[in-house]
C-alpha positions in Angstrom: -10.7 44.6 -124.2 -11.3 42.4 -121.6 -9.0 41.3 -118.7 -8.6 37.1 -118.4 -6.5 35.2 -116.1 -5.3 31.6 -116.4 -7.0 29.2 -113.9 -5.8 26.1 -114.9 -2.5 24.3 -115.0 -1.1 24.5 -118.2 -0.9 21.3 -120.3 2.0 21.0 -122.7 2.4 17.4 -123.7 1.1 15.9 -120.5 1.2 11.7 -121.1 -2.2 10.7 -119.0 -1.0 7.9 -116.6 -3.3 5.0 -114.8 -4.1 6.9 -111.6 -2.0 3.1 -109.8 1.3 4.4 -111.4 1.1 7.4 -109.7 -0.2 7.2 -106.5 3.5 6.4 -104.8 5.2 9.6 -105.6 8.5 7.9 -104.3 9.9 7.3 -107.6 9.3 10.5 -109.5 11.6 13.6 -109.4 11.7 16.1 -106.8 11.9 20.4 -106.6 15.4 20.9 -105.1 14.3 23.5 -102.9 10.4 24.5 -102.0 8.9 27.2 -99.7 5.3 26.8 -98.9 3.2 29.8 -97.3 -0.3 30.7 -97.0 -2.2 32.6 -99.4 -2.6 36.3 -98.4 -6.3 36.6 -97.8 -7.0 39.3 -100.6 -5.3 36.9 -103.2 -8.7 35.8 -105.1 -6.8 34.4 -107.6 -5.4 30.6 -108.7 -2.5 29.9 -111.3 0.8 27.9 -111.5 3.3 29.1 -114.0 7.2 28.5 -114.8 9.0 31.8 -114.4 12.0 30.7 -116.6 13.8 27.3 -116.7 13.8 26.1 -113.0 10.9 28.3 -110.9 7.8 26.9 -110.5 5.0 29.0 -108.6 1.9 28.3 -107.8 -0.9 30.6 -106.1 -4.1 30.6 -104.5 -4.5 26.5 -104.5 -6.1 24.3 -101.7 -4.4 21.2 -100.8 -7.4 19.4 -102.4 -7.0 21.2 -105.8 -3.3 20.2 -105.7 -4.3 16.8 -105.3 -6.9 17.0 -108.2 -4.5 18.9 -110.5 -0.9 16.7 -109.8 -3.2 13.7 -109.9 -5.4 14.8 -113.0 -9.0 13.8 -111.6 -11.8 15.9 -110.8 -12.3 17.1 -106.9 -15.6 14.6 -106.4 -13.1 11.7 -107.1 -11.1 12.6 -103.9 -12.6 11.9 -100.5 -11.2 11.9 -96.7 -9.2 14.3 -95.3 -9.9 17.0 -92.4 -12.3 19.9 -93.6 -9.1 22.4 -94.0 -7.7 20.7 -97.4 -11.1 22.4 -99.1 -10.4 25.5 -97.0 -6.8 26.5 -96.8 -5.2 28.2 -99.9 -1.4 28.0 -100.7 1.2 29.7 -102.1 4.2 27.1 -103.3 7.2 28.5 -105.2 10.1 26.0 -105.8 13.3 25.2 -107.6 13.7 22.6 -110.5 16.5 20.3 -111.4 18.5 19.8 -114.4 19.7 21.9 -116.9 16.5 22.6 -119.1 12.9 23.4 -118.0 10.9 20.4 -116.8 7.6 19.4 -119.3 4.2 19.5 -117.3 4.6 15.4 -116.2 7.9 15.9 -114.3 6.0 19.8 -112.6 3.0 17.8 -111.8 5.1 14.6 -110.3 7.5 16.8 -108.6 4.5 18.5 -107.3 2.9 15.2 -105.6 6.5 14.4 -104.1 6.0 17.6 -102.2 2.6 16.8 -101.4 3.4 13.3 -100.0 7.0 14.8 -98.4 5.4 18.4 -96.8 1.8 17.9 -96.3 2.5 14.2 -95.6 -0.1 13.0 -97.8 -0.7 9.1 -98.2 -3.8 7.6 -100.5 -5.1 4.4 -102.0 -7.3 3.9 -104.6 -11.0 3.0 -104.4 -13.0 1.7 -107.5 -16.2 3.8 -107.6 -19.1 4.2 -109.6 -19.5 8.1 -110.2 -21.0 10.3 -112.7 -19.0 10.3 -115.6 -18.8 12.2 -119.0 -18.3 10.4 -122.3 -16.8 12.1 -125.2 -17.8 10.6 -128.0 -17.8 11.8 -132.0 -21.3 13.7 -132.7 -23.4 12.5 -135.6 -22.1 14.1 -138.5 -18.7 13.5 -137.7 -16.0 15.3 -136.3 -15.3 18.8 -137.4 -11.3 19.6 -136.3 -8.3 20.6 -138.4 -5.1 18.3 -137.9 -2.0 20.3 -136.9 1.0 20.7 -139.0 3.0 20.3 -136.5 5.3 17.6 -136.0 4.3 14.5 -133.6 7.7 15.8 -131.3 6.5 19.0 -131.0 4.6 20.0 -127.5 0.5 20.5 -127.5 -0.4 23.6 -125.6 -3.7 23.4 -124.1 -4.6 26.6 -121.6 -7.7 28.2 -120.5 -8.1 31.7 -120.5 -10.7 32.9 -118.9 -12.5 36.1 -119.4 -15.7 38.0 -117.3 -18.1 36.3 -119.6 -16.3 33.2 -121.6 -13.2 30.9 -121.6 -11.5 30.6 -124.4 -9.5 27.3 -125.2 -6.8 28.0 -127.6 -5.5 24.3 -128.3 -2.7 23.7 -130.7 -1.0 20.5 -131.8 -3.1 18.8 -129.2 -4.6 15.2 -129.0 -8.3 14.5 -128.2 -7.1 12.3 -125.1 -5.1 15.7 -123.7 -8.6 17.7 -124.2 -10.6 14.9 -122.1 -7.7 15.2 -119.4 -7.8 18.5 -118.9 -11.1 19.0 -119.0 -11.7 16.3 -115.9 -8.7 17.6 -114.0 -9.6 21.7 -114.6 -13.0 22.4 -115.8 -15.7 19.9 -115.2 -16.9 18.4 -111.8 -16.4 14.7 -113.2 -14.4 11.7 -115.0 -14.5 12.5 -118.9 -13.8 9.3 -120.6 -12.8 9.2 -124.4 -14.5 7.4 -126.5 -14.2 9.3 -129.6 -11.4 7.0 -131.3 -9.2 9.9 -132.5 -5.4 9.8 -132.1 -4.5 12.5 -134.9 -3.0 15.8 -133.3 -5.3 18.8 -133.9 -5.3 22.5 -133.8 -8.4 24.3 -132.4 -9.7 27.3 -130.6 -13.1 26.2 -128.2 -15.1 29.2 -126.8 -17.9 28.8 -124.3 -20.0 30.3 -121.6 -19.0 28.5 -118.1 -21.8 27.8 -115.8 -21.1 27.2 -111.8 -20.4 23.3 -111.9 -17.1 24.5 -113.5 -13.7 25.2 -112.5 -14.7 24.3 -109.1 -17.2 27.1 -108.9 -14.6 30.1 -108.5 -15.7 31.9 -111.6 -17.1 35.5 -111.2 -19.8 34.6 -113.7 -20.9 38.2 -115.7 -23.6 38.1 -117.5 -23.2 39.2 -121.6 -24.8 40.8 -124.3 -23.1 38.5 -126.8 -23.4 35.0 -125.0 -21.3 32.1 -126.2 -22.7 28.8 -126.4 -22.6 26.8 -123.2 -19.8 24.2 -123.1 -21.5 21.1 -124.2 -23.1 23.0 -127.3 -19.6 24.8 -127.9 -18.2 21.2 -127.8 -20.6 19.8 -130.6 -20.7 23.0 -132.8 -16.9 24.1 -132.8 -16.0 20.5 -132.9 -18.1 18.1 -133.9 -17.6 15.7 -130.6 -20.5 15.0 -128.1 -19.8 15.2 -124.3 -23.0 12.9 -123.2 -23.5 12.7 -119.0 -23.8 8.8 -118.1 -22.5 6.3 -115.0 -18.9 4.2 -114.8 -16.8 2.8 -112.5 -13.8 4.6 -112.1 -10.9 5.0 -110.0 -10.8 7.4 -106.9 -8.1 9.0 -104.6 -9.0 8.3 -100.5 -6.7 10.3 -98.4 -5.7 7.9 -95.6 -3.5 11.0 -93.7 -2.4 14.7 -94.2 -1.0 17.2 -91.9 -0.8 20.9 -92.7 3.0 21.8 -94.0 5.1 23.1 -91.2 
């Protein structure tokens, strides 16, 4: 059996907030305590996870990747800052407050607060016209199966990366959440949801990635039975279409940042 690793942030019930409501992290929740250390040179992975209900862990993330993940934007939507923000990798271990396990929204809010506090990160919004992907319903209609789970149950979208393909098992997920996850963790540009679909769905999406996806960090291995590329997989397996175009979108410009003490 091929070994897989989780390289992107898990998405459980993520609410996609406008960037203007996220750039100032002061009002959001914060970790009780947090330790930031350089990632060991021999560690090649990248992941985040909750260890139990109150222990948040992130490994192998650059500052730029942490900004992209916590603000749900692609890397190309972040500019400014010194070169080390895209080179130095960090591990974070932090304790979360409260009596229950925080949602992903809350985890990302805590991460934004941590970046502002320990990296002295400040940013501002700047609208720009950039290449984007529009997610629409393909000719012939969507082939998605509505989820039987209740609307109050959390959604689940976690990329599982094998040596020769990616598997995305989605459960009780909205198409808005799918677009946000693709924008944040997989593709190199914004993904604008224009499907008009509002239900929750269960589906399994499998594809062969290329070097523009996941920040170009995947070691791609040829397969004797290759999966379709992402664009064909979205069309064939979901009845949707990813189409390249240009649009005016909000980007993040780093004004100040320091290495953590």
